Residue, then its C-alpha position, 0 to 999 in steps of 0.5 A: m527497481l526498488i521503492k523505499f518507504e519511510s516515515k517518522k519513528v517507523a522502520p523503513f522498508i523496500m518493495q519492488s516497484q511493480i508491487a509498490e505501484q499497484i499498492l499506491t494506486m489502490a491507496g489513491q496515489g496514482g502509482r507514482i514511484e516518488g511522493s509523500i502524503s501527510g495530514g488528512a491525505i493519510s486517512e484517505a489513502l488508508a481508507s482507499l487501500e483498505k477498501a480496494l483490498s477488501e473488494q479483492s477478497e470479495i471476488p467469488e472463489e469460482s472466478i479466481e484461477e489458481d495463479e490469480e488467487q496466489e497473486r491476490i493473497s500475495l498483494a494483500a500480504r505485501a500491502a501490510p507494511f504500507r498499511e501499518m506505516l499509514r496507521h502509525a503516521l495517522q496516529i502521530d500526525c506525520y508524513v509517509m514518503w516513498r522514492p526509488e532506492 
C-alpha cells in the first residue's frame, strides 16, 4: 500500500506504507496510515522526528551490520520529504495530512 502526503503550496509525495508508518511513529504520530497535524503539533512532530533520526545516527558503527546500515541511511533519506513538508507547513502555519493512495 502507498501513503500520500499533502500540504498547502507543497508538492504531494507518495511513500510505501511500511516506511511511512516508521517515519510517522518517529514523528510521534503512532504510525497511523491516515491523519493530519497542524499548529503546534507540527513543531512537536518535527522535533520528535529529528531527534529520532539523530539518535539513529549516534549508534556506534561496530554495532551496525551492513544490512542495518543500509536501512538506517535509507530511512533518513526517505524521511527527507516529510521533514521538508513539516518545515514548510510550520513556516506558513498550515496542515500536513496523509492517507492511503
